[in-house]
Residue, then its C-alpha position, 0 to 999 in steps of 0.5 A: m279152680a284155676a282161671i284159664t284162657v280157652n283157645l279153641t280151633s274146631k275143623i269140621t268136614q261135611d259132604n267133602e266141604t271143610e270149614t274151620f272155626t276159632k273161638v277164644a273164652s275165659g274158663q276155669l280148669e280144675e285138676n284132682n286125682g287125674v281127672i280135669r274138669i274145664s268150664y267156660k262159656e262159648e261165645g259168652t252165653i253157652p255153658v260147656k263142661m268138659l271132664l277128662k279122665k284117662d282115655e275118656l272125654i265128656i263134653k256137655r254143652g247147652v243152656d237148659n234140659n231142652n237144648y243141649s248136647l252130651m257127648k263122650f269120647v273113648p279112642g277106638e270105641k263108638v259111643n252114644c251121644r245125644y243132642v237136644v233141640e227145642g226138646r226134640q232129641m237125636d241120638m248120635t254115635s261118635v267114633t274117636n280117632l284121636l284124643e290127646y292131652k298135653e301138659q306144658a309149663s304154661s299151657h295145656q293142649l286137648r287134641l280131638e278128632y272124631d267122626l259123628f254118625n246118625g244111625l249108619y249115616l256119617i255126619g262129619n269128621y271133627a278135629v278140635t284143638l283146645i288150648f288152655t293158658 
């Protein structure tokens, strides 16, 4: 595994209001047989693990089995996701509009755009850019 710095920019649009967040974290990146694994701690305490395959991204974020999210993204497909908060489960659906990964000489960039639904209700539109250096 290689040590990396993760620069995350997240743009969230809900009910015609948009907010943008930026975060920086230290992490690890491992690449093996076309599969990329990324791990870091959000805000220094919340573990985030990402598994990136060709045309598929899985993100698990959380501290334990009672508080986590498990999200899967496949371009052009509706995919089931799960949020668990204090042991209570909420099932969601993601629709991935963009999943793009680029490697450059000194950095890697992952771009993800998706819509998140609870049943038929649109929770929001999300655009996430991660730059690993």
